[in-house]
C-alpha positions in Angstrom: -26.6 -23.0 -20.8 -24.0 -20.3 -20.7 -22.9 -20.9 -24.6 -26.6 -20.5 -25.5 -26.5 -16.9 -23.7 -23.4 -16.3 -25.2 -25.0 -16.6 -28.6 -28.0 -14.2 -27.3 -25.3 -11.6 -26.2 -23.7 -11.6 -29.8 -27.3 -11.2 -31.5 -28.2 -8.3 -28.9 -24.5 -6.8 -29.7 -25.4 -6.8 -33.3 -28.7 -5.1 -33.1 -27.4 -2.6 -30.8 -24.1 -1.6 -33.1 -23.7 2.1 -33.4 -26.8 2.7 -31.4 -24.7 4.1 -28.5 -27.3 2.4 -25.8 -27.1 3.5 -22.3 -28.1 1.1 -19.4 -28.8 1.9 -15.6 -28.8 -0.3 -12.7 -30.6 0.4 -9.1 -29.6 -1.9 -7.1 -31.5 -2.3 -3.6 -30.3 -4.6 -0.8 -27.1 -6.4 0.6 -23.5 -7.2 -1.1 -25.1 -10.2 -2.8 -27.5 -8.1 -4.7 -24.5 -5.7 -5.5 -22.5 -8.6 -6.6 -25.5 -9.7 -8.9 -25.6 -6.4 -10.4 -21.9 -6.6 -11.3 -22.6 -9.5 -13.1 -25.9 -8.1 -14.8 -23.4 -5.1 -15.8 -20.7 -7.2 -17.2 -23.5 -9.0 -19.7 -25.1 -5.8 -20.5 -21.6 -4.2 -21.7 -20.9 -7.4 -23.8 -24.4 -6.7 -25.4 -23.1 -3.3 -26.3 -24.8 -1.3 -23.8 -22.9 1.6 -22.0 -23.4 2.5 -18.3 -25.2 6.1 -17.2 -25.6 7.4 -13.9 -28.9 9.0 -14.5 -31.5 6.5 -15.5 -33.8 9.1 -16.8 -31.6 9.2 -19.8 -31.2 5.3 -20.1 -32.4 3.1 -22.9 -32.4 0.2 -20.6 -33.1 0.4 -17.1 -32.9 -2.7 -14.3 -33.8 -2.6 -10.8 -32.3 -5.3 -8.8 -34.5 -5.8 -5.6 -34.2 -6.7 -2.0 -37.4 -7.9 0.0 -35.7 -7.9 3.5 -37.3 -4.5 4.7 -40.9 -3.0 3.8 -39.3 0.3 2.5 -37.7 -1.5 -0.5 -41.1 -2.2 -1.6 -42.3 1.4 -1.2 -38.9 2.7 -2.9 -39.5 0.4 -5.7 -43.2 1.1 -6.4 -42.3 5.0 -6.5 -39.2 4.3 -9.4 -41.7 2.5 -11.4 -43.9 5.2 -11.4 -41.1 7.4 -12.5 -40.6 5.0 -15.3 -44.0 4.5 -16.5 -43.8 8.4 -17.3 -40.6 8.0 -19.2 -41.7 5.0 -21.1 -44.6 7.2 -22.6 -41.8 9.7 -24.4 -39.1 6.9 -25.3 -38.7 3.3 -26.0 -37.1 2.2 -22.9 -36.9 -1.3 -21.6 -37.5 -1.7 -18.0 -36.4 -5.1 -16.4 -37.1 -5.8 -12.5 -35.2 -8.8 -11.0 -34.0 -9.8 -7.4 -35.4 -11.3 -4.2 -38.5 -9.2 -4.5 -39.4 -11.1 -7.7 -39.1 -14.6 -5.8 -42.3 -13.5 -3.7 -45.5 -14.4 -5.0 -47.6 -11.5 -4.0 -45.0 -8.9 -5.3 -44.5 -10.8 -8.5 -48.7 -10.9 -9.2 -48.6 -7.2 -8.0 -46.0 -6.2 -10.9 -47.6 -8.4 -13.5 -51.3 -7.2 -12.8 -50.6 -3.5 -11.9 -47.7 -2.6 -13.8 -48.1 -4.3 -17.3 -45.5 -1.9 -18.8 -42.6 -3.9 -17.0 -40.9 -5.8 -20.0 -38.9 -8.1 -18.1 -39.4 -10.2 -14.8 -36.4 -12.3 -13.5 -35.5 -13.5 -10.4 -32.6 -14.6 -8.3 -32.1 -17.9 -10.0 -32.2 -16.5 -13.7 -29.6 -13.9 -14.0 -27.9 -15.6 -16.4 -30.8 -15.8 -18.7 -30.8 -12.0 -19.1 -29.3 -11.7 -22.7 -32.0 -14.1 -24.2 -34.9 -12.2 -22.3 -33.6 -8.9 -23.6 -33.3 -10.3 -27.2 -37.1 -11.5 -26.9 -38.0 -8.0 -25.9 -36.2 -6.5 -28.6 -36.7 -8.8 -31.5 -40.2 -9.6 -30.7 -41.6 -7.0 -28.3 -42.0 -9.7 -26.0 -42.8 -9.2 -22.3 -41.0 -11.8 -20.4 -41.3 -13.7 -16.9 -38.4 -15.7 -15.9 -38.8 -16.6 -12.4 -38.4 -20.4 -10.8 -39.2 -21.5 -7.5 -36.5 -24.1 -7.2 -33.2 -23.6 -6.4 -31.1 -22.4 -8.9 -27.9 -23.6 -10.4 -24.3 -22.5 -9.7 -23.0 -20.7 -13.1 -19.4 -20.1 -13.6 -17.7 -17.7 -16.2 -20.5 -15.1 -16.1 -19.1 -11.6 -17.3 -18.7 -9.0 -14.8 -18.2 -5.3 -14.5 -16.6 -4.5 -11.2 -17.5 -1.2 -9.3 -13.9 -0.8 -8.1 -10.4 -1.4 -9.4 -9.0 -2.5 -6.0 -11.9 -4.0 -4.0 -13.9 -7.0 -5.1 -16.7 -8.9 -3.6 -16.3 -13.0 -4.5 -19.6 -14.8 -3.9 -18.7 -18.5 -2.2 -22.1 -19.6 -2.0 -25.9 -18.9 -2.3 -28.9 -19.5 -0.3 -29.4 -20.3 3.2 -31.0 -23.3 5.3 -31.3 -21.7 9.0 -35.0 -20.1 8.2 -34.9 -17.4 10.9 -38.4 -16.8 11.8 -38.3 -13.1 10.5 -36.5 -13.9 7.5 -37.5 -14.2 4.2 -34.1 -15.1 2.4 -34.3 -19.0 2.3 -37.7 -18.4 0.5 -36.2 -16.3 -2.2 -32.4 -17.1 -2.4 -33.2 -20.9 -1.9 -31.1 -23.5 0.0 -27.6 -23.6 0.6 -25.3 -24.3 -2.5 -21.4 -23.9 -2.3 -19.3 -22.8 -5.2 -16.2 -25.3 -6.1 -13.2 -24.2 -4.2 -11.1 -24.3 -7.3 -13.3 -21.9 -9.0 -13.4 -19.6 -6.2 -9.6 -19.7 -5.9 -9.1 -19.2 -9.4 -11.4 -16.1 -9.5 -9.5 -14.5 -6.8 -6.1 -15.2 -8.3 -7.4 -13.7 -11.4 -8.3 -10.6 -9.5 -5.1 -10.2 -8.0 -3.2 -10.5 -11.2 -5.6 -7.3 -12.6 -4.6 -5.4 -9.6 -7.1 -5.9 -6.9 -5.7 -5.5 -3.3 -8.9 -6.4 -1.3 -11.4 -9.3 -1.4 -14.6 -9.7 0.2 -16.2 -13.5 0.6 -19.9 -13.3 0.3 -22.5 -15.6 1.5 -25.7 -15.6 3.4 -23.8 -17.9 5.9 -20.4 -18.1 4.8 -18.9 -20.2 7.5 -21.4 -23.2 6.5 -19.2 -23.6 3.6 -19.0 -27.0 2.1 -15.9 -27.7 -0.3 -14.2 -30.8 -1.4 -11.7 -33.2 -0.1 -8.5 -30.8 -0.6 -10.7 -27.5 0.8 -13.1 -29.1 3.2 -14.8 -26.1 4.9 -14.7 -22.3 5.4 -11.6 -22.2 7.6 -9.7 -24.0 4.9 -10.8 -21.6 2.1 -9.7 -18.9 4.3 -6.1 -20.2 4.6 -6.1 -20.8 0.8 -7.3 -17.4 -0.2 -4.7 -15.9 2.1 -1.9 -17.5 0.3 -2.8 -15.5 -2.9 0.0 -12.8 -3.7 -1.1 -9.6 -4.0 -4.3 -9.7 -1.9 -3.6 -7.7 0.9 -6.9 -7.9 3.0 -9.4 -10.5 3.2 -13.0 -10.0 4.7 -16.2 -12.1 4.7 -19.7 -11.7 5.4 -21.9 -12.8 7.0 -21.3 -15.5 9.3 -23.7 -17.3 11.9 -22.7 -17.3 15.4 -23.8 -20.9 15.8 -21.5 -21.9 13.0 -18.2 -20.1 14.3 -16.0 -23.0 14.9 -12.5 -22.8 16.6 -11.2 -23.7 13.0 -12.3 -20.4 11.7 -11.1 -18.7 14.7 -7.8 -20.1 14.2 -7.7 -19.1 10.6 -8.3 -15.3 11.5 -5.8 -15.4 14.2 -3.1 -17.1 12.1 -3.6 -14.9 8.9 -2.7 -11.1 9.2 -4.3 -10.5 6.0 -8.0 -11.4 7.4 -9.4 -8.1 8.6 -9.7 -7.7 12.5 -13.3 -6.5 12.3 -15.6 -9.5 12.2 -19.2 -9.1 11.8 -21.2 -11.4 14.1 -24.9 -10.8 13.8 -26.7 -10.8 17.3 -30.0 -9.7 15.9 -31.5 -9.9 19.7 -29.8 -10.2 23.4 -32.6 -12.1 25.2 -32.5 -15.7 24.8 -36.3 -16.4 24.8 -36.4 -13.7 21.7 -33.6 -15.7 20.2 -35.3 -18.9 20.3 -38.4 -17.5 18.8 -36.3 -15.9 16.1 -34.8 -19.4 15.6 -31.5 -18.2 15.9 -29.9 -21.5 17.8 -27.8 -19.9 20.4 -28.5 -18.3 23.7 -27.6 -14.7 25.0 -24.7 -16.3 27.3 -23.6 -18.8 24.2 -23.0 -15.3 22.0 -21.5 -13.8 24.9 -19.0 -16.4 25.3 -18.0 -16.9 21.7 -17.2 -13.1 21.7 -15.2 -13.6 24.6 -13.3 -16.2 23.0 -12.7 -14.4 19.9 -11.5 -11.5 21.9 -9.1 -13.6 23.8 -7.8 -15.6 20.8 -7.6 -13.0 18.0 -5.2 -9.8 19.1 -6.8 -6.4 17.9 -10.1 -7.8 17.0 -13.2 -5.6 17.0 -16.8 -6.9 16.5 -19.6 -5.4 14.4 -23.2 -6.8 14.6 -26.8 -6.6 13.5 -29.6 -6.1 15.6 -33.5 -6.3 15.0 -35.5 -4.0 17.2 -39.1 -4.8 18.1 -39.5 -8.4 17.3 -42.9 -9.6 17.8 -43.6 -10.3 21.6 -40.5 -8.5 22.5 -41.0 -6.9 26.0 -39.1 -3.8 27.5 -37.3 -6.1 29.6 -36.0 -8.7 26.9 -35.1 -5.6 24.9 -32.9 -4.3 27.8 -31.0 -7.7 27.4 -30.2 -6.5 24.0 -28.6 -3.3 25.5 -27.0 -5.4 28.2 -24.9 -7.3 25.4 -24.4 -4.1 23.5 -22.7 -2.6 26.9 -20.8 -5.8 27.5 -19.4 -6.3 23.9 -18.7 -2.7 22.9 -19.3 -3.3 19.2 -17.4 -1.3 16.9 -20.2 -1.1 14.4 -24.0 -1.9 14.7 -26.4 -2.0 11.7 -29.9 -1.4 13.3 -33.1 -2.3 12.0 -36.7 -1.9 13.0 -38.6 -5.3 12.7 -40.6 -5.4 9.6 -42.9 -8.0 8.8 -42.3 -10.1 5.7 -45.3 -12.0 4.4 -44.3 -16.1 4.2 -42.2 -15.8 7.5 -43.4 -17.4 10.7 -42.7 -14.2 13.0 -45.2 -12.1 10.2 -48.0 -14.5 11.2 -47.8 -13.7 15.0 -50.6 -11.5 16.7 -48.4 -10.0 19.1 -46.5 -7.3 16.8 -44.9 -4.6 18.9 -46.5 -1.3 18.1 -44.5 1.2 15.7 -44.2 3.7 18.3 -42.4 1.4 20.8 -40.1 -0.2 18.1 -39.0 3.6 17.4 -38.5 4.4 21.1 -36.3 1.3 21.4 -34.4 1.9 18.2 -33.4 5.5 19.6 -32.3 4.4 22.7 -29.8 1.7 21.3 -28.7 4.1 18.9 -28.1 6.7 21.6 -26.1 4.0 23.6 -24.0 3.1 20.3 -23.1 6.7 20.0 -22.2 7.3 23.2 -19.3 4.7 22.7 -18.0 5.7 19.6 -15.4 8.4 20.9 -14.4 6.2 23.2 -13.6 3.2 20.9 -12.1 5.7 18.3 -9.3 6.9 21.1 -7.8 3.6 21.1 -6.3 4.4 17.6 -4.7 7.6 18.3 -0.9 7.4 18.1 -1.3 3.8 16.3 0.1 2.8 13.0 -2.4 1.4 10.5 -2.3 0.0 7.1 -4.6 1.8 4.8 -6.0 1.1 1.1 -6.5 4.1 -0.4 -9.8 4.0 -1.8 -10.5 7.5 -3.5 -11.1 11.1 -2.6 -12.5 11.9 0.9 -16.3 12.7 0.8 -15.4 15.1 3.5 -12.8 17.0 1.5 -11.8 16.6 -2.3 -8.3 17.5 -1.5 -7.7 14.5 0.7 -7.5 10.9 0.3 -9.7 8.3 2.1 -9.2 4.7 3.1 -9.9 2.4 6.1 -7.9 0.3 8.6 -8.4 -3.5 8.8 -11.1 -2.7 11.6 -13.1 -0.7 8.9 -12.3 2.7 10.4 -12.4 5.7 7.9 -9.1 7.6 7.9 -8.4 10.7 5.9 -4.9 11.4 4.8 -3.5 14.6 2.9 -3.0 14.0 -0.9 0.5 14.1 -2.0 2.7 12.8 -5.0 3.7 10.1 -3.1 0.5 8.0 -2.8 -2.2 7.4 -5.4 -5.4 5.5 -5.1 -5.3 1.9 -4.7 -2.3 2.1 -2.8 -1.7 0.2 0.6 0.1 2.6 2.9 1.0 3.0 6.6 -0.9 5.9 8.6 -0.1 7.0 11.9 -3.4 8.2 13.4 -3.5 11.5 15.0 -7.0 12.8 15.3 -10.6 11.5 16.2 -13.4 13.1 14.4 -16.1 10.7 15.7 -17.3 9.1 12.3 -13.6 9.4 10.9 -10.0 9.7 11.9 -7.2 11.7 10.5 -3.7 10.4 10.0 -0.3 11.2 8.8 1.2 9.0 6.1 4.8 7.5 7.0 
């Protein structure tokens, strides 16, 4: 299959020679989407396209969509409207792919209401993009390339990384959990794990290219299944940490029900693994968790967090929380606030429940009113923000290992990096350090959303 696509890459490149054509990718969604976009960019550059930030000046525009939240749909339709006007004056190719295109109602709407879209592709057919672009260029053909079955895993796709020092590596695709609010298993398919030797090979190559930080990606990374040598996620973590040159290892997202003792031990025993672990809670009430099909109780979650804190020195936790799940009462929401108080999360990614057609929760007739959802969201946000300064104080006076990521967004005369617990740290620029360096910094000041430090 990939040999066939390489031939189409060659054919498109020949058609594009000396034309200085530009491409732009708008990525909506999670880090898996971002990783997919890097692969799309890699293929496009081999086809002779060059990236441009302003999509209004691009010759090829790709929207890589997400379907987890309703506002993603609104954003997409707004962008498509803008492109329609551009296409009236310029010969632009518009391609739309990603999770949203795996939803039948969305696919039908694009096909019926936006007939000027040139290419539609799904999460399982990214690798076919060169062929689809060729058909559009050569035959002015509209292409729909979406399959409902679980896709195969294709190794060796070109990739253009967004950073020269940090890279994400997908270790598995799909999800088997079927949380009642989530559309992902229906659009990404069932769980498929990459071969461990291919993952290690990719990370070794990244290390040779100077990458310092790796993030392992999957819908549920700790249900990864390997082979006889590297059997599971704990084994994979241990092997990745042995790779010379890699300074920091992250992973996202695990599921609390699969967070086994061997994974905890791997984190404890490998200093390269970040000391912030993302542990999605979603809700703090056992009844709501059952209705979400999360497969753990409030008490089990609290016990897991306590065990992790006890066994992993310096650990902090981040989490996801959904506010206003169907049927959630004020008393049940108070259980979520109770968990937040007890665990004192370093970071919380908060979401107002959004109905997703095709999910179990969307069919319920006890949807929480929008006004109540927003009131609860504000209450959770206020509680979290009240703890930020307190959490920051523990860093003052400590020495932290920082990967310098670039100029600070707060001040271009400073550099910015992150601790192993994902705290943003600002340091003054000097001749001793450059972007991509891993340095020791003494934390001196707390500025709520970032820390300041002195380079040692």
